[in-house]
N, C-alpha and C positions, 0 to 999 in steps of 0.2 A: 504494499500499499504506499502510495506517495503522499506526503504531507507538505504542503506549501504554505509558508507564512508570508504575508505582505503587510506593510504598514502605509497608511495614508495620513499624513500630518501627525504621525505617532510612530515611535520606535517599537519594534517587536522585541520585547525583553527576553533574556535568557530564562528569567523566572517564569514567563508564560510558556515558553517552549518546554521547559522541564515539567511544568504542570500539565500541559496539553498532550504531549506525546504518549504517555502511558494510558491516559484515558481514551485516546483515539485508537490505540492498538487494541484496547478492550472492546471498543465498538466494532472493530474489524473482526474480532473473534466471534461476536454475537451475530453479525450480519456479514456472511462470507462474501457477498457481492461487492463490498466496498472496494473500489479501485484507487480512488484518490480523494483527498480532503484539502480544501483551500480555506485558510483562515485569514481574514482581513481585519486588521485593527485600525480603527479610525479614531483620530483625536479631535475633540472639539471642546474648547475651553477646559473645564476640569472633567469632562466626561470621556469615557472610552466606549466606543461601540465595537462589538466583536461580531463579525458576520462569518458563519460557517457554511460552506457549500460542500455537500458530499456527492460524489459520483459513484453510484452503486450499479455498475453494469448498465450504464446509459440512463438510469433513473436519477434525476437530480433532486436533491432535497436541500432546502436552504432555511436557515434561521438566523435571526439578528437580534441581539440584546444590547442594551445600554446601561452602564453603571459607572460610578466613579472609580471602581476597582475592576481592572481588566480581567482578573481571574474569576470574579463573581459573574461578570457579563459572559465570559467563556462558558462557565458551568451552566448558567441558565440557557444559553444557546444550545449547548450540547444536550441538555435535558430535552429541549424542544425537538432536536434532531432524532433522539432516541424514541420519543413519542410518535413522531411522524413515521419513522421506519417500522415501529411495531404496529401502528395502524395500517400501513401498507401491507405488511406481512399478513395481518389478520384478513384484510380485504381479499388478498390473493388466495388465502386458504378458503375463505367463504365462497369465493367465486368458483373454485374448483368443486365445491360441494353442490352448488346449484346448477340445474340444467341451463344451458345457454338459451337465451331468448333471441329470436330473429327480429331485428328492428330495422326499419328503413327510414331514411331521412326524407322528409317531404321536399318536393321540388321547390326551389326558390323562384319567386316571381321577379322578373327583371324590373328594376327601378331606374329612373333617370335622375342623376345627381344634378343639383342646381349649379350653374356655372358662375358663382360669385367669385369676384376677384378678391383675394385675400393674401396677405403675406404669410407664408407658411415657414415656420422655423423648425427644422428637425434638430432636436436636442441630443438624440442618441441613436446610433445605429448598431444593431447587434447581428452577428452571424450565428446561426444555430445549425447544429448537425441534425438533419431530419432522420429519425429512426422509424422504420415501419412498425406500426401498431394499430390496434383497433380503437374505435372511438371510446370505448370503455376504459382502455388502458391510458389513453390521452387524458380522460377526465380524472383518473386517479393521479396522474403526473401533475396535472394542473392544480388539483387540490393540495398535493404535497408541497408544491411550490408556493401556494397561496396567491396564485394569479387568477384573473378573471377570464383569460383565454389561453390557448395553447396551440402552437403550430406543430404539425406532425405529418408524416407520410402515411396515408391510409394503406393498410396492408392488403386490403381486398382489391382496391382499384389502382394502386401504385400512383396515386395522385396526391398533391399537396392538399391538406385539409386543416381547418381550424375548428376547435371546439371552444365554446364560450358559455359563460354563465349568464342566464337571462334574468332580467330584473324582477319578473314575476315568479321566479323559481324555475328549476329545471335547467336544461342545457340545450344549446343549439349547435349545429354543425354547419360549416361552410365548406363546400367541396369545390376545388379548382377544376377547370376544364382543360 
């Protein structure tokens, strides 16, 4: 398992490294799929924000905690990661027990976007590796990351798709052509 430490406006101390590495090794023993862990320590005034991102065989799990003590923030973020991984493992186990349901996405009706002239500022661009998966797996991944949408490669159609959380509850799927 690879462990990467990064600091933004804060130094990653040896104290944090010594505290984190044995706990992360224990995490890898409980969840064999863990391939890499990235810890980012951000400094802001007297606060330390610790962000942990775990790559568990393509499944990304992320938690972020803030405290005046970086070790406390790390411990709380790691607890959140462990809860998310346990919840994922339970969902996978439960999904193997239930028979698969066949669901089809309704056809989307084409809409015409208004052509208002506005200045668009792109604040961030991310590149993501698209992993083939079902919509149900993409929803689990989205929930684990705490996002409202998730981009993936649909395993059945080999096309790019997006699952998203709807305001009225439930989920939606956007399929590319």
